[in-house]
mmCIF entry with sequence, helices, sheets and N, C-alpha, C, O atoms, coordinates in Angstrom:
data_MODEL
# 
_entry.id   MODEL 
# 
_entity.id                         1 
_entity.type                       polymer 
_entity.pdbx_number_of_molecules   1 
# 
_entity_poly.entity_id                      1 
_entity_poly.type                           'polypeptide(L)' 
_entity_poly.nstd_linkage                   no 
_entity_poly.nstd_monomer                   no 
_entity_poly.pdbx_seq_one_letter_code       MPQMAPLSWINLFIIFIMTFMILNSLNYFSFIYNNKTIKKTSTIKTINWKW 
_entity_poly.pdbx_seq_one_letter_code_can   MPQMAPLSWINLFIIFIMTFMILNSLNYFSFIYNNKTIKKTSTIKTINWKW 
_entity_poly.pdbx_strand_id                 A 
# 
loop_
_entity_poly_seq.entity_id 
_entity_poly_seq.num 
_entity_poly_seq.mon_id 
_entity_poly_seq.hetero 
1 1  MET n 
1 2  PRO n 
1 3  GLN n 
1 4  MET n 
1 5  ALA n 
1 6  PRO n 
1 7  LEU n 
1 8  SER n 
1 9  TRP n 
1 10 ILE n 
1 11 ASN n 
1 12 LEU n 
1 13 PHE n 
1 14 ILE n 
1 15 ILE n 
1 16 PHE n 
1 17 ILE n 
1 18 MET n 
1 19 THR n 
1 20 PHE n 
1 21 MET n 
1 22 ILE n 
1 23 LEU n 
1 24 ASN n 
1 25 SER n 
1 26 LEU n 
1 27 ASN n 
1 28 TYR n 
1 29 PHE n 
1 30 SER n 
1 31 PHE n 
1 32 ILE n 
1 33 TYR n 
1 34 ASN n 
1 35 ASN n 
1 36 LYS n 
1 37 THR n 
1 38 ILE n 
1 39 LYS n 
1 40 LYS n 
1 41 THR n 
1 42 SER n 
1 43 THR n 
1 44 ILE n 
1 45 LYS n 
1 46 THR n 
1 47 ILE n 
1 48 ASN n 
1 49 TRP n 
1 50 LYS n 
1 51 TRP n 
# 
_struct_asym.id          A 
_struct_asym.entity_id   1 
# 
loop_
_struct_conf.conf_type_id 
_struct_conf.id 
_struct_conf.pdbx_PDB_helix_id 
_struct_conf.beg_label_comp_id 
_struct_conf.beg_label_asym_id 
_struct_conf.beg_label_seq_id 
_struct_conf.pdbx_beg_PDB_ins_code 
_struct_conf.end_label_comp_id 
_struct_conf.end_label_asym_id 
_struct_conf.end_label_seq_id 
_struct_conf.pdbx_end_PDB_ins_code 
_struct_conf.beg_auth_comp_id 
_struct_conf.beg_auth_asym_id 
_struct_conf.beg_auth_seq_id 
_struct_conf.end_auth_comp_id 
_struct_conf.end_auth_asym_id 
_struct_conf.end_auth_seq_id 
_struct_conf.pdbx_PDB_helix_class 
_struct_conf.details 
_struct_conf.pdbx_PDB_helix_length 
HELX_P HELX_P1 AA1 PRO A 2 ? MET A 4  ? PRO A 2 MET A 4  5 ? 3  
HELX_P HELX_P2 AA2 ALA A 5 ? PHE A 29 ? ALA A 5 PHE A 29 1 ? 25 
# 
_struct_conf_type.id          HELX_P 
_struct_conf_type.criteria    ? 
_struct_conf_type.reference   ? 
# 
loop_
_atom_site.group_PDB 
_atom_site.id 
_atom_site.type_symbol 
_atom_site.label_atom_id 
_atom_site.label_alt_id 
_atom_site.label_comp_id 
_atom_site.label_asym_id 
_atom_site.label_entity_id 
_atom_site.label_seq_id 
_atom_site.pdbx_PDB_ins_code 
_atom_site.Cartn_x 
_atom_site.Cartn_y 
_atom_site.Cartn_z 
_atom_site.occupancy 
_atom_site.B_iso_or_equiv 
_atom_site.pdbx_formal_charge 
_atom_site.auth_seq_id 
_atom_site.auth_comp_id 
_atom_site.auth_asym_id 
_atom_site.auth_atom_id 
_atom_site.pdbx_PDB_model_num 
ATOM 1   N N  . MET A 1 1  ? 0.819  -1.197 0.000  1.00 0.00 ? 1  MET A N  1 
ATOM 2   C CA . MET A 1 1  ? 0.000  0.000  0.000  1.00 0.00 ? 1  MET A CA 1 
ATOM 3   C C  . MET A 1 1  ? 0.865  1.265  0.000  1.00 0.00 ? 1  MET A C  1 
ATOM 4   O O  . MET A 1 1  ? 0.706  2.087  0.902  1.00 0.00 ? 1  MET A O  1 
ATOM 5   N N  . PRO A 1 2  ? 1.737  1.457  -0.926 1.00 0.00 ? 2  PRO A N  1 
ATOM 6   C CA . PRO A 1 2  ? 2.560  2.665  -0.917 1.00 0.00 ? 2  PRO A CA 1 
ATOM 7   C C  . PRO A 1 2  ? 1.766  3.929  -1.235 1.00 0.00 ? 2  PRO A C  1 
ATOM 8   O O  . PRO A 1 2  ? 2.172  5.021  -0.837 1.00 0.00 ? 2  PRO A O  1 
ATOM 9   N N  . GLN A 1 3  ? 0.651  3.807  -1.939 1.00 0.00 ? 3  GLN A N  1 
ATOM 10  C CA . GLN A 1 3  ? -0.113 4.996  -2.289 1.00 0.00 ? 3  GLN A CA 1 
ATOM 11  C C  . GLN A 1 3  ? -0.818 5.602  -1.076 1.00 0.00 ? 3  GLN A C  1 
ATOM 12  O O  . GLN A 1 3  ? -1.211 6.768  -1.113 1.00 0.00 ? 3  GLN A O  1 
ATOM 13  N N  . MET A 1 4  ? -0.983 4.826  -0.001 1.00 0.00 ? 4  MET A N  1 
ATOM 14  C CA . MET A 1 4  ? -1.629 5.350  1.202  1.00 0.00 ? 4  MET A CA 1 
ATOM 15  C C  . MET A 1 4  ? -0.604 5.882  2.212  1.00 0.00 ? 4  MET A C  1 
ATOM 16  O O  . MET A 1 4  ? -0.983 6.425  3.250  1.00 0.00 ? 4  MET A O  1 
ATOM 17  N N  . ALA A 1 5  ? 0.663  5.733  1.915  1.00 0.00 ? 5  ALA A N  1 
ATOM 18  C CA . ALA A 1 5  ? 1.702  6.100  2.878  1.00 0.00 ? 5  ALA A CA 1 
ATOM 19  C C  . ALA A 1 5  ? 1.692  7.583  3.254  1.00 0.00 ? 5  ALA A C  1 
ATOM 20  O O  . ALA A 1 5  ? 1.794  7.873  4.446  1.00 0.00 ? 5  ALA A O  1 
ATOM 21  N N  . PRO A 1 6  ? 1.579  8.543  2.333  1.00 0.00 ? 6  PRO A N  1 
ATOM 22  C CA . PRO A 1 6  ? 1.655  9.946  2.759  1.00 0.00 ? 6  PRO A CA 1 
ATOM 23  C C  . PRO A 1 6  ? 0.576  10.347 3.752  1.00 0.00 ? 6  PRO A C  1 
ATOM 24  O O  . PRO A 1 6  ? 0.854  11.068 4.710  1.00 0.00 ? 6  PRO A O  1 
ATOM 25  N N  . LEU A 1 7  ? -0.640 9.892  3.537  1.00 0.00 ? 7  LEU A N  1 
ATOM 26  C CA . LEU A 1 7  ? -1.714 10.238 4.465  1.00 0.00 ? 7  LEU A CA 1 
ATOM 27  C C  . LEU A 1 7  ? -1.468 9.611  5.837  1.00 0.00 ? 7  LEU A C  1 
ATOM 28  O O  . LEU A 1 7  ? -1.688 10.252 6.865  1.00 0.00 ? 7  LEU A O  1 
ATOM 29  N N  . SER A 1 8  ? -1.019 8.378  5.850  1.00 0.00 ? 8  SER A N  1 
ATOM 30  C CA . SER A 1 8  ? -0.752 7.710  7.126  1.00 0.00 ? 8  SER A CA 1 
ATOM 31  C C  . SER A 1 8  ? 0.412  8.361  7.849  1.00 0.00 ? 8  SER A C  1 
ATOM 32  O O  . SER A 1 8  ? 0.363  8.548  9.064  1.00 0.00 ? 8  SER A O  1 
ATOM 33  N N  . TRP A 1 9  ? 1.469  8.710  7.106  1.00 0.00 ? 9  TRP A N  1 
ATOM 34  C CA . TRP A 1 9  ? 2.624  9.330  7.748  1.00 0.00 ? 9  TRP A CA 1 
ATOM 35  C C  . TRP A 1 9  ? 2.276  10.696 8.315  1.00 0.00 ? 9  TRP A C  1 
ATOM 36  O O  . TRP A 1 9  ? 2.757  11.068 9.386  1.00 0.00 ? 9  TRP A O  1 
ATOM 37  N N  . ILE A 1 10 ? 1.454  11.435 7.615  1.00 0.00 ? 10 ILE A N  1 
ATOM 38  C CA . ILE A 1 10 ? 1.047  12.751 8.123  1.00 0.00 ? 10 ILE A CA 1 
ATOM 39  C C  . ILE A 1 10 ? 0.184  12.591 9.375  1.00 0.00 ? 10 ILE A C  1 
ATOM 40  O O  . ILE A 1 10 ? 0.343  13.335 10.343 1.00 0.00 ? 10 ILE A O  1 
ATOM 41  N N  . ASN A 1 11 ? -0.714 11.634 9.351  1.00 0.00 ? 11 ASN A N  1 
ATOM 42  C CA . ASN A 1 11 ? -1.552 11.388 10.533 1.00 0.00 ? 11 ASN A CA 1 
ATOM 43  C C  . ASN A 1 11 ? -0.712 10.931 11.720 1.00 0.00 ? 11 ASN A C  1 
ATOM 44  O O  . ASN A 1 11 ? -0.918 11.391 12.843 1.00 0.00 ? 11 ASN A O  1 
ATOM 45  N N  . LEU A 1 12 ? 0.227  10.033 11.477 1.00 0.00 ? 12 LEU A N  1 
ATOM 46  C CA . LEU A 1 12 ? 1.098  9.579  12.554 1.00 0.00 ? 12 LEU A CA 1 
ATOM 47  C C  . LEU A 1 12 ? 1.941  10.723 13.097 1.00 0.00 ? 12 LEU A C  1 
ATOM 48  O O  . LEU A 1 12 ? 2.123  10.848 14.308 1.00 0.00 ? 12 LEU A O  1 
ATOM 49  N N  . PHE A 1 13 ? 2.453  11.554 12.202 1.00 0.00 ? 13 PHE A N  1 
ATOM 50  C CA . PHE A 1 13 ? 3.258  12.688 12.622 1.00 0.00 ? 13 PHE A CA 1 
ATOM 51  C C  . PHE A 1 13 ? 2.440  13.648 13.477 1.00 0.00 ? 13 PHE A C  1 
ATOM 52  O O  . PHE A 1 13 ? 2.918  14.121 14.509 1.00 0.00 ? 13 PHE A O  1 
ATOM 53  N N  . ILE A 1 14 ? 1.230  13.935 13.064 1.00 0.00 ? 14 ILE A N  1 
ATOM 54  C CA . ILE A 1 14 ? 0.367  14.844 13.833 1.00 0.00 ? 14 ILE A CA 1 
ATOM 55  C C  . ILE A 1 14 ? 0.017  14.242 15.187 1.00 0.00 ? 14 ILE A C  1 
ATOM 56  O O  . ILE A 1 14 ? 0.014  14.948 16.196 1.00 0.00 ? 14 ILE A O  1 
ATOM 57  N N  . ILE A 1 15 ? -0.275 12.956 15.220 1.00 0.00 ? 15 ILE A N  1 
ATOM 58  C CA . ILE A 1 15 ? -0.620 12.315 16.492 1.00 0.00 ? 15 ILE A CA 1 
ATOM 59  C C  . ILE A 1 15 ? 0.570  12.320 17.438 1.00 0.00 ? 15 ILE A C  1 
ATOM 60  O O  . ILE A 1 15 ? 0.415  12.612 18.624 1.00 0.00 ? 15 ILE A O  1 
ATOM 61  N N  . PHE A 1 16 ? 1.762  12.000 16.927 1.00 0.00 ? 16 PHE A N  1 
ATOM 62  C CA . PHE A 1 16 ? 2.943  11.989 17.787 1.00 0.00 ? 16 PHE A CA 1 
ATOM 63  C C  . PHE A 1 16 ? 3.303  13.384 18.281 1.00 0.00 ? 16 PHE A C  1 
ATOM 64  O O  . PHE A 1 16 ? 3.684  13.553 19.439 1.00 0.00 ? 16 PHE A O  1 
ATOM 65  N N  . ILE A 1 17 ? 3.185  14.376 17.419 1.00 0.00 ? 17 ILE A N  1 
ATOM 66  C CA . ILE A 1 17 ? 3.496  15.740 17.840 1.00 0.00 ? 17 ILE A CA 1 
ATOM 67  C C  . ILE A 1 17 ? 2.493  16.227 18.884 1.00 0.00 ? 17 ILE A C  1 
ATOM 68  O O  . ILE A 1 17 ? 2.871  16.878 19.857 1.00 0.00 ? 17 ILE A O  1 
ATOM 69  N N  . MET A 1 18 ? 1.220  15.912 18.680 1.00 0.00 ? 18 MET A N  1 
ATOM 70  C CA . MET A 1 18 ? 0.214  16.343 19.649 1.00 0.00 ? 18 MET A CA 1 
ATOM 71  C C  . MET A 1 18 ? 0.408  15.647 21.002 1.00 0.00 ? 18 MET A C  1 
ATOM 72  O O  . MET A 1 18 ? 0.291  16.293 22.043 1.00 0.00 ? 18 MET A O  1 
ATOM 73  N N  . THR A 1 19 ? 0.699  14.356 21.002 1.00 0.00 ? 19 THR A N  1 
ATOM 74  C CA . THR A 1 19 ? 0.942  13.675 22.275 1.00 0.00 ? 19 THR A CA 1 
ATOM 75  C C  . THR A 1 19 ? 2.216  14.203 22.944 1.00 0.00 ? 19 THR A C  1 
ATOM 76  O O  . THR A 1 19 ? 2.277  14.326 24.168 1.00 0.00 ? 19 THR A O  1 
ATOM 77  N N  . PHE A 1 20 ? 3.219  14.510 22.140 1.00 0.00 ? 20 PHE A N  1 
ATOM 78  C CA . PHE A 1 20 ? 4.452  15.083 22.685 1.00 0.00 ? 20 PHE A CA 1 
ATOM 79  C C  . PHE A 1 20 ? 4.181  16.436 23.343 1.00 0.00 ? 20 PHE A C  1 
ATOM 80  O O  . PHE A 1 20 ? 4.663  16.704 24.443 1.00 0.00 ? 20 PHE A O  1 
ATOM 81  N N  . MET A 1 21 ? 3.415  17.279 22.671 1.00 0.00 ? 21 MET A N  1 
ATOM 82  C CA . MET A 1 21 ? 3.110  18.593 23.224 1.00 0.00 ? 21 MET A CA 1 
ATOM 83  C C  . MET A 1 21 ? 2.227  18.486 24.467 1.00 0.00 ? 21 MET A C  1 
ATOM 84  O O  . MET A 1 21 ? 2.423  19.234 25.425 1.00 0.00 ? 21 MET A O  1 
ATOM 85  N N  . ILE A 1 22 ? 1.276  17.584 24.468 1.00 0.00 ? 22 ILE A N  1 
ATOM 86  C CA . ILE A 1 22 ? 0.398  17.409 25.639 1.00 0.00 ? 22 ILE A CA 1 
ATOM 87  C C  . ILE A 1 22 ? 1.192  16.894 26.828 1.00 0.00 ? 22 ILE A C  1 
ATOM 88  O O  . ILE A 1 22 ? 1.031  17.388 27.944 1.00 0.00 ? 22 ILE A O  1 
ATOM 89  N N  . LEU A 1 23 ? 2.046  15.909 26.600 1.00 0.00 ? 23 LEU A N  1 
ATOM 90  C CA . LEU A 1 23 ? 2.833  15.374 27.700 1.00 0.00 ? 23 LEU A CA 1 
ATOM 91  C C  . LEU A 1 23 ? 3.827  16.404 28.232 1.00 0.00 ? 23 LEU A C  1 
ATOM 92  O O  . LEU A 1 23 ? 4.059  16.480 29.438 1.00 0.00 ? 23 LEU A O  1 
ATOM 93  N N  . ASN A 1 24 ? 4.407  17.188 27.342 1.00 0.00 ? 24 ASN A N  1 
ATOM 94  C CA . ASN A 1 24 ? 5.325  18.232 27.802 1.00 0.00 ? 24 ASN A CA 1 
ATOM 95  C C  . ASN A 1 24 ? 4.598  19.300 28.606 1.00 0.00 ? 24 ASN A C  1 
ATOM 96  O O  . ASN A 1 24 ? 5.107  19.755 29.631 1.00 0.00 ? 24 ASN A O  1 
ATOM 97  N N  . SER A 1 25 ? 3.428  19.702 28.160 1.00 0.00 ? 25 SER A N  1 
ATOM 98  C CA . SER A 1 25 ? 2.690  20.727 28.906 1.00 0.00 ? 25 SER A CA 1 
ATOM 99  C C  . SER A 1 25 ? 2.212  20.176 30.252 1.00 0.00 ? 25 SER A C  1 
ATOM 100 O O  . SER A 1 25 ? 2.228  20.895 31.251 1.00 0.00 ? 25 SER A O  1 
ATOM 101 N N  . LEU A 1 26 ? 1.791  18.922 30.290 1.00 0.00 ? 26 LEU A N  1 
ATOM 102 C CA . LEU A 1 26 ? 1.384  18.339 31.572 1.00 0.00 ? 26 LEU A CA 1 
ATOM 103 C C  . LEU A 1 26 ? 2.571  18.233 32.520 1.00 0.00 ? 26 LEU A C  1 
ATOM 104 O O  . LEU A 1 26 ? 2.444  18.489 33.717 1.00 0.00 ? 26 LEU A O  1 
ATOM 105 N N  . ASN A 1 27 ? 3.701  17.862 31.988 1.00 0.00 ? 27 ASN A N  1 
ATOM 106 C CA . ASN A 1 27 ? 4.891  17.755 32.821 1.00 0.00 ? 27 ASN A CA 1 
ATOM 107 C C  . ASN A 1 27 ? 5.332  19.124 33.324 1.00 0.00 ? 27 ASN A C  1 
ATOM 108 O O  . ASN A 1 27 ? 5.757  19.252 34.472 1.00 0.00 ? 27 ASN A O  1 
ATOM 109 N N  . TYR A 1 28 ? 5.238  20.132 32.492 1.00 0.00 ? 28 TYR A N  1 
ATOM 110 C CA . TYR A 1 28 ? 5.671  21.474 32.879 1.00 0.00 ? 28 TYR A CA 1 
ATOM 111 C C  . TYR A 1 28 ? 4.742  22.093 33.912 1.00 0.00 ? 28 TYR A C  1 
ATOM 112 O O  . TYR A 1 28 ? 5.212  22.682 34.885 1.00 0.00 ? 28 TYR A O  1 
ATOM 113 N N  . PHE A 1 29 ? 3.445  21.971 33.720 1.00 0.00 ? 29 PHE A N  1 
ATOM 114 C CA . PHE A 1 29 ? 2.499  22.636 34.606 1.00 0.00 ? 29 PHE A CA 1 
ATOM 115 C C  . PHE A 1 29 ? 2.152  21.822 35.847 1.00 0.00 ? 29 PHE A C  1 
ATOM 116 O O  . PHE A 1 29 ? 1.555  22.363 36.778 1.00 0.00 ? 29 PHE A O  1 
ATOM 117 N N  . SER A 1 30 ? 2.503  20.556 35.888 1.00 0.00 ? 30 SER A N  1 
ATOM 118 C CA . SER A 1 30 ? 2.180  19.765 37.072 1.00 0.00 ? 30 SER A CA 1 
ATOM 119 C C  . SER A 1 30 ? 3.309  19.779 38.091 1.00 0.00 ? 30 SER A C  1 
ATOM 120 O O  . SER A 1 30 ? 3.167  19.203 39.169 1.00 0.00 ? 30 SER A O  1 
ATOM 121 N N  . PHE A 1 31 ? 4.416  20.417 37.777 1.00 0.00 ? 31 PHE A N  1 
ATOM 122 C CA . PHE A 1 31 ? 5.526  20.490 38.729 1.00 0.00 ? 31 PHE A CA 1 
ATOM 123 C C  . PHE A 1 31 ? 5.199  21.530 39.785 1.00 0.00 ? 31 PHE A C  1 
ATOM 124 O O  . PHE A 1 31 ? 4.851  22.666 39.463 1.00 0.00 ? 31 PHE A O  1 
ATOM 125 N N  . ILE A 1 32 ? 5.313  21.138 41.050 1.00 0.00 ? 32 ILE A N  1 
ATOM 126 C CA . ILE A 1 32 ? 4.962  22.022 42.158 1.00 0.00 ? 32 ILE A CA 1 
ATOM 127 C C  . ILE A 1 32 ? 6.251  22.469 42.847 1.00 0.00 ? 32 ILE A C  1 
ATOM 128 O O  . ILE A 1 32 ? 7.057  21.654 43.295 1.00 0.00 ? 32 ILE A O  1 
ATOM 129 N N  . TYR A 1 33 ? 6.412  23.762 42.914 1.00 0.00 ? 33 TYR A N  1 
ATOM 130 C CA . TYR A 1 33 ? 7.579  24.313 43.587 1.00 0.00 ? 33 TYR A CA 1 
ATOM 131 C C  . TYR A 1 33 ? 7.291  24.437 45.077 1.00 0.00 ? 33 TYR A C  1 
ATOM 132 O O  . TYR A 1 33 ? 6.175  24.757 45.484 1.00 0.00 ? 33 TYR A O  1 
ATOM 133 N N  . ASN A 1 34 ? 8.305  24.182 45.873 1.00 0.00 ? 34 ASN A N  1 
ATOM 134 C CA . ASN A 1 34 ? 8.182  24.378 47.317 1.00 0.00 ? 34 ASN A CA 1 
ATOM 135 C C  . ASN A 1 34 ? 8.499  25.836 47.618 1.00 0.00 ? 34 ASN A C  1 
ATOM 136 O O  . ASN A 1 34 ? 9.635  26.283 47.459 1.00 0.00 ? 34 ASN A O  1 
ATOM 137 N N  . ASN A 1 35 ? 7.478  26.572 48.055 1.00 0.00 ? 35 ASN A N  1 
ATOM 138 C CA . ASN A 1 35 ? 7.656  27.981 48.352 1.00 0.00 ? 35 ASN A CA 1 
ATOM 139 C C  . ASN A 1 35 ? 8.087  28.151 49.795 1.00 0.00 ? 35 ASN A C  1 
ATOM 140 O O  . ASN A 1 35 ? 7.264  28.287 50.700 1.00 0.00 ? 35 ASN A O  1 
ATOM 141 N N  . LYS A 1 36 ? 9.364  28.140 49.982 1.00 0.00 ? 36 LYS A N  1 
ATOM 142 C CA . LYS A 1 36 ? 9.891  28.336 51.321 1.00 0.00 ? 36 LYS A CA 1 
ATOM 143 C C  . LYS A 1 36 ? 10.519 29.721 51.362 1.00 0.00 ? 36 LYS A C  1 
ATOM 144 O O  . LYS A 1 36 ? 11.571 29.967 50.772 1.00 0.00 ? 36 LYS A O  1 
ATOM 145 N N  . THR A 1 37 ? 9.855  30.606 52.066 1.00 0.00 ? 37 THR A N  1 
ATOM 146 C CA . THR A 1 37 ? 10.384 31.955 52.192 1.00 0.00 ? 37 THR A CA 1 
ATOM 147 C C  . THR A 1 37 ? 11.124 32.042 53.510 1.00 0.00 ? 37 THR A C  1 
ATOM 148 O O  . THR A 1 37 ? 10.525 32.221 54.570 1.00 0.00 ? 37 THR A O  1 
ATOM 149 N N  . ILE A 1 38 ? 12.408 31.914 53.424 1.00 0.00 ? 38 ILE A N  1 
ATOM 150 C CA . ILE A 1 38 ? 13.248 31.954 54.617 1.00 0.00 ? 38 ILE A CA 1 
ATOM 151 C C  . ILE A 1 38 ? 14.074 33.233 54.559 1.00 0.00 ? 38 ILE A C  1 
ATOM 152 O O  . ILE A 1 38 ? 14.791 33.495 53.593 1.00 0.00 ? 38 ILE A O  1 
ATOM 153 N N  . LYS A 1 39 ? 13.949 34.024 55.630 1.00 0.00 ? 39 LYS A N  1 
ATOM 154 C CA . LYS A 1 39 ? 14.752 35.233 55.709 1.00 0.00 ? 39 LYS A CA 1 
ATOM 155 C C  . LYS A 1 39 ? 16.126 34.860 56.225 1.00 0.00 ? 39 LYS A C  1 
ATOM 156 O O  . LYS A 1 39 ? 16.272 34.309 57.316 1.00 0.00 ? 39 LYS A O  1 
ATOM 157 N N  . LYS A 1 40 ? 17.109 35.164 55.440 1.00 0.00 ? 40 LYS A N  1 
ATOM 158 C CA . LYS A 1 40 ? 18.472 34.888 55.858 1.00 0.00 ? 40 LYS A CA 1 
ATOM 159 C C  . LYS A 1 40 ? 19.024 36.128 56.545 1.00 0.00 ? 40 LYS A C  1 
ATOM 160 O O  . LYS A 1 40 ? 19.309 37.143 55.909 1.00 0.00 ? 40 LYS A O  1 
ATOM 161 N N  . THR A 1 41 ? 19.164 36.019 57.835 1.00 0.00 ? 41 THR A N  1 
ATOM 162 C CA . THR A 1 41 ? 19.710 37.139 58.578 1.00 0.00 ? 41 THR A CA 1 
ATOM 163 C C  . THR A 1 41 ? 21.215 36.948 58.685 1.00 0.00 ? 41 THR A C  1 
ATOM 164 O O  . THR A 1 41 ? 21.700 35.856 58.980 1.00 0.00 ? 41 THR A O  1 
ATOM 165 N N  . SER A 1 42 ? 21.920 37.996 58.448 1.00 0.00 ? 42 SER A N  1 
ATOM 166 C CA . SER A 1 42 ? 23.375 37.914 58.523 1.00 0.00 ? 42 SER A CA 1 
ATOM 167 C C  . SER A 1 42 ? 23.803 38.004 59.977 1.00 0.00 ? 42 SER A C  1 
ATOM 168 O O  . SER A 1 42 ? 23.569 39.012 60.644 1.00 0.00 ? 42 SER A O  1 
ATOM 169 N N  . THR A 1 43 ? 24.421 36.962 60.452 1.00 0.00 ? 43 THR A N  1 
ATOM 170 C CA . THR A 1 43 ? 24.893 36.932 61.825 1.00 0.00 ? 43 THR A CA 1 
ATOM 171 C C  . THR A 1 43 ? 26.410 37.034 61.806 1.00 0.00 ? 43 THR A C  1 
ATOM 172 O O  . THR A 1 43 ? 27.097 36.309 61.086 1.00 0.00 ? 43 THR A O  1 
ATOM 173 N N  . ILE A 1 44 ? 26.902 37.947 62.610 1.00 0.00 ? 44 ILE A N  1 
ATOM 174 C CA . ILE A 1 44 ? 28.341 38.143 62.709 1.00 0.00 ? 44 ILE A CA 1 
ATOM 175 C C  . ILE A 1 44 ? 28.795 37.541 64.028 1.00 0.00 ? 44 ILE A C  1 
ATOM 176 O O  . ILE A 1 44 ? 28.364 37.966 65.100 1.00 0.00 ? 44 ILE A O  1 
ATOM 177 N N  . LYS A 1 45 ? 29.656 36.561 63.938 1.00 0.00 ? 45 LYS A N  1 
ATOM 178 C CA . LYS A 1 45 ? 30.153 35.915 65.142 1.00 0.00 ? 45 LYS A CA 1 
ATOM 179 C C  . LYS A 1 45 ? 31.422 36.638 65.580 1.00 0.00 ? 45 LYS A C  1 
ATOM 180 O O  . LYS A 1 45 ? 32.407 36.732 64.847 1.00 0.00 ? 45 LYS A O  1 
ATOM 181 N N  . THR A 1 46 ? 31.353 37.130 66.778 1.00 0.00 ? 46 THR A N  1 
ATOM 182 C CA . THR A 1 46 ? 32.539 37.800 67.314 1.00 0.00 ? 46 THR A CA 1 
ATOM 183 C C  . THR A 1 46 ? 33.260 36.849 68.246 1.00 0.00 ? 46 THR A C  1 
ATOM 184 O O  . THR A 1 46 ? 32.655 36.158 69.067 1.00 0.00 ? 46 THR A O  1 
ATOM 185 N N  . ILE A 1 47 ? 34.547 36.839 68.094 1.00 0.00 ? 47 ILE A N  1 
ATOM 186 C CA . ILE A 1 47 ? 35.362 35.949 68.928 1.00 0.00 ? 47 ILE A CA 1 
ATOM 187 C C  . ILE A 1 47 ? 36.051 36.805 69.989 1.00 0.00 ? 47 ILE A C  1 
ATOM 188 O O  . ILE A 1 47 ? 36.737 37.774 69.663 1.00 0.00 ? 47 ILE A O  1 
ATOM 189 N N  . ASN A 1 48 ? 35.869 36.454 71.219 1.00 0.00 ? 48 ASN A N  1 
ATOM 190 C CA . ASN A 1 48 ? 36.523 37.182 72.322 1.00 0.00 ? 48 ASN A CA 1 
ATOM 191 C C  . ASN A 1 48 ? 37.901 36.583 72.538 1.00 0.00 ? 48 ASN A C  1 
ATOM 192 O O  . ASN A 1 48 ? 38.042 35.460 73.023 1.00 0.00 ? 48 ASN A O  1 
ATOM 193 N N  . TRP A 1 49 ? 38.902 37.348 72.171 1.00 0.00 ? 49 TRP A N  1 
ATOM 194 C CA . TRP A 1 49 ? 40.278 36.889 72.347 1.00 0.00 ? 49 TRP A CA 1 
ATOM 195 C C  . TRP A 1 49 ? 40.730 37.216 73.773 1.00 0.00 ? 49 TRP A C  1 
ATOM 196 O O  . TRP A 1 49 ? 40.669 38.363 74.217 1.00 0.00 ? 49 TRP A O  1 
ATOM 197 N N  . LYS A 1 50 ? 41.171 36.205 74.453 1.00 0.00 ? 50 LYS A N  1 
ATOM 198 C CA . LYS A 1 50 ? 41.638 36.398 75.817 1.00 0.00 ? 50 LYS A CA 1 
ATOM 199 C C  . LYS A 1 50 ? 43.145 36.145 75.818 1.00 0.00 ? 50 LYS A C  1 
ATOM 200 O O  . LYS A 1 50 ? 43.589 34.998 75.777 1.00 0.00 ? 50 LYS A O  1 
ATOM 201 N N  . TRP A 1 51 ? 43.918 37.213 75.864 1.00 0.00 ? 51 TRP A N  1 
ATOM 202 C CA . TRP A 1 51 ? 45.376 37.108 75.819 1.00 0.00 ? 51 TRP A CA 1 
ATOM 203 C C  . TRP A 1 51 ? 45.902 36.973 77.218 1.00 0.00 ? 51 TRP A C  1 
ATOM 204 O O  . TRP A 1 51 ? 47.112 36.870 77.415 1.00 0.00 ? 51 TRP A O  1 
# 
């Protein structure tokens, strides 16, 4: 059936591209970031030198 090949290849290409795009979008938007807002305070440690 070589005469049916172009239509089948185009359909397969469209189906694979659509599934690829759907899976990529689901993977991208389903990722949940951990929102940890931690204030980093700068602490200066002073060393008491005892001579």
